[in-house]
N, C-alpha and C positions, 0 to 999 in steps of 0.2 A: 550532293546530289540530292540530300535530305532535307532540303528545302522545294524542292521541288513541288509543282500546285497540276493536275490533272484540269487541265480546259473543256469542259462541255459547256457547249453550246440548246441553248433550248430556245423556245417560242415566246416570244411577247410575248403575245398575245392575241387571241382566238381557239380554236376547238381543242389546241393540246394543250396548251397554255399550263392552266392553273392545276389539271393533271400530275404535269410535266417537276412541276413546282410542292405538288401536295407526296408526291415518290420521295423527293429529296425526303424534304419532311420528314417520309414515316419513317427512314431509316436513320434517323438519327440527326441528320446533316445543317445544322443551323447561319443562318444566313439573313441581311437581311433586306430586304428587294420592297419595291414602293415603283407602281409601273411607270413612272419617266427614268427606274435606273433602266443603264445599260452592260452595267458588268458587278457585280456581287463577285466580294472575298467569305470560303465558308469558316467559320471561326473555328470547329473540330473537327474537322478534316481536310488534306489537303484536293482542296481543289476550287479553282475559278469560272464562275457561271457568265455567259453569257448569254442576252437579254436581244433575240433577230428574231424579225420575218423567215415563217416556217421556211418559203422558198430559197432564203441563202445558208439554209443552217448545211445542207450539202454540199454546199461550195464551201463553206471555211472551213470544214472537214478535213476533205478533201484536197487543200489548198493547204493542208495546215495546222491552220490558224488558230482550231481547235481540234484539241485528241479527238474529242466525243460528242454528239450529240442526240436528242432523242426528237425524231419525230415521221411524217406520217409516212407506210407505205408510199402510197401513191405521190407523194416530194418526190422520194428517192426514185421513185419506177424512171419519173417523169423528167425530174434534172440530169438521169442519169450520168448522176457526176461518180467515182470509185471513191467507195469507202465499204468498207465491211458491215457486214449485218449480225450482230454480237448477238439483240438478244427482245423476243419480242416482245411485248410490256402486257397488253390484256387491258386496255385502254383505248381513247379515239376510235374504235371500231366503223366501219361505213365504205361503203364500195359506188364502185362508179358502172356509171349507170346509162344507158340509152332510156330517155321518155319519149315521149310522141305527143302531137294533138290526143287525144277523147276521139277523137275521130277516123286519126288516122286508121286502112288497116293494114298492123302486124300481125304478117306471116311470119318469119324467121329474118332474117338481118339483111338475105340481101335483099326486101319490100326496101334499103335505104339505096337503093342503088339508085344515082344518077345525083341523089335527095343532097341538100343543106344542112350542116348539123357543128351546131358550136357547141366547143367547149375550153374549160381550159386545159383540158389537159393533153394537146396535140397530139402528142409523143406515144402515150398510151393508145387514144386513140387510134391512132397510124394504126397502129403495129398490126391493130384491131381488123381493124378495114381488109390491110394487105394478107393475112389469115386465113379470112374470107372470103378474099377473092372479089372485095363490094370497095367501086370506085364511086364513091364521094366525096363532094367540095366538104371542107372542113372549114370553121368561122373562128378565130378565138377569139374571143374574149373572156376579161380577166375577173369581170363580178356578173352578178342578174342573170347568167346563165338562160334559166327556166324561161325567164322574158321573150327568150330569141322568137320564140311562136307567132308568138299575140302582135310583137308588134311587124314582124312580113323579115323580119333575118336572115332566116333557117328557120326547114321544119320538121325538124328535130334537135333534141337535147342532148351532149352528152357529161351527166354532171353528178359529183360528190353525192348521195341518197346515204342518211342515216334514218327516220322515221319513215322519207317520202309525204310527208305534211304538205314542205313547201310545194312541192308534187302538183298538189293536189289544187294549191289554192290557185296556181298558173293554169287550171282545165290538164296537163298534162299524168299519165298514167306511165308508168316504168313498164318494158320487155324486155329489157339486158339488160343485166350483171356481167361485165364485161372482168371489176380486174377489184381486191379484194383487201381490205386496210385495213391495218391499223395502229398502232406507237409503238417503232421500232428506238432499239439504243444500237450505234452505228459510228466505226472505230475510225479515223484516217490509214493510210496503208502504213503498215511498219513501226508501228508504237516499238518507243524507246524500253528497255529493261525495267528500266523505273517507273514508267508510264505506265502499261501493264502490270505492275506489281499493285498499283494506286489503283487500274479497272478493277480489277479479281477484291479487290477490299469491296470499291463499288459493289461488283455483281453480286456479291455475297448477302451485303444486304436488299440489295434488289431479292434475289429469291428469295426470300424467308419474307419480308413483305408481299410480295407476292402469292408465298403461299396460306398466308395464313390470311391473307382471305378468300380462300379456295375453301375452307376451315370454318371449325363451328367450334367454341371449346363448349363442352356438354358434364352439369353435376347432377344427379340427381339421388334418391334417398330408393334400399333393394327391399325387396325379403327377400330375407339369407333363403326361404327355398328355391325360390325363383332368378338365382346368381346365374346360374347355369348355361340359362333362358335366355336374361337378358349380356351378357357378357358378351356373346354370342352377333349379339345386332349391333355390337359396339367392341368393332375389335382396333380402333385407337392407330397407332405411330402401330406402335408392336401387340400393345395390349392394351384391355382400362385398368385401374388403378382400382380396386379393393381394400376396402378402408372400416371396419368393423363401430356401427356407429355404440353412441352408451346404453341406449333403448336395447337388450337383447333382440337377435333376429331379427334384426334390420343393421344392411352395410348402403358408406356411402362409395358410390363407382363415380369414378372420373375416368374422361376419357375426351375424342376428338373427333369429329365427323365432319364429311365434306358436304359443305355447304350446296351442294343440288342433291343429295340426299336426307335432308335439317327434319323436311314435315313429315318425308313417309318414314321415317324412323321412329321419330319422335313419339306418332296416332302408336310403330307396336310396341313403341315401349312401355306407352298408360296399357295400353289393352295384356301388358305379360304383366301387369302389376306394381310398375314402377314410379314412387310419386315425387313431388317438390323437386319438379324438374325443372333445370336453370341452366339457359345459353347467356355464353360471352363472347362477348369479337375476340379478335389473338390479332394484334400488335404486331407479334414476329416470331416465326417458324422456326426452328432452324431444325436438320434434322444430322 
């Protein structure tokens, strides 16, 4: 059992591929990868990596070919495979939305009654229509859904949206979000004890990497008479580190601040008298 490896399925190419590979590398896992490989073994962690089509990942995991995988929630919901969602990973965020031509008079989802809707996600769309008592005709398209209205194939589209620029380019406007999605770590049913132990080690690294992304390390010089005021602005993980400088009357303050609060806090620090403010990215953050 000491040689057991956890098998993970990643998207070979596409929206989640680069971020999934980068996540493993941030976690310190070394492996050889190029776009032609379908399989790789980690050099310094008990992990074997499969590179697959995103639609195949839930099936490989549910069928126990792979132990775990990284996939979009939209793909998991559409394929309806029996997998356990372990972690939301914070990247690959998008939404599955209904979009109509600009001339379409859309008020509510009831306006889609009797219309033709083109989509690559018939299961999610069908659930939404049934929930809202809308009888529409679903046309399943594997790609380029957004052109369906312009070629007369459908009246409306249901497609993934990130920025919305593709819809605008094709003369469409987004009117209703029916599903929110991001990348998730999934696992097969009934992982054995050894596989679960390796997964726990991987999750520990992933959580440390994700926590680091949400925080910045800040160093600054502060006049001693302003220390109490500055420390209040920098709660840190527990409290800031304060070290005396060689110059009397000044101290160096080290802390961690949330990325969302970064600019507001820095402005307040400057107003309070802080100088020489340095902000550094964090590779890993272990609580």
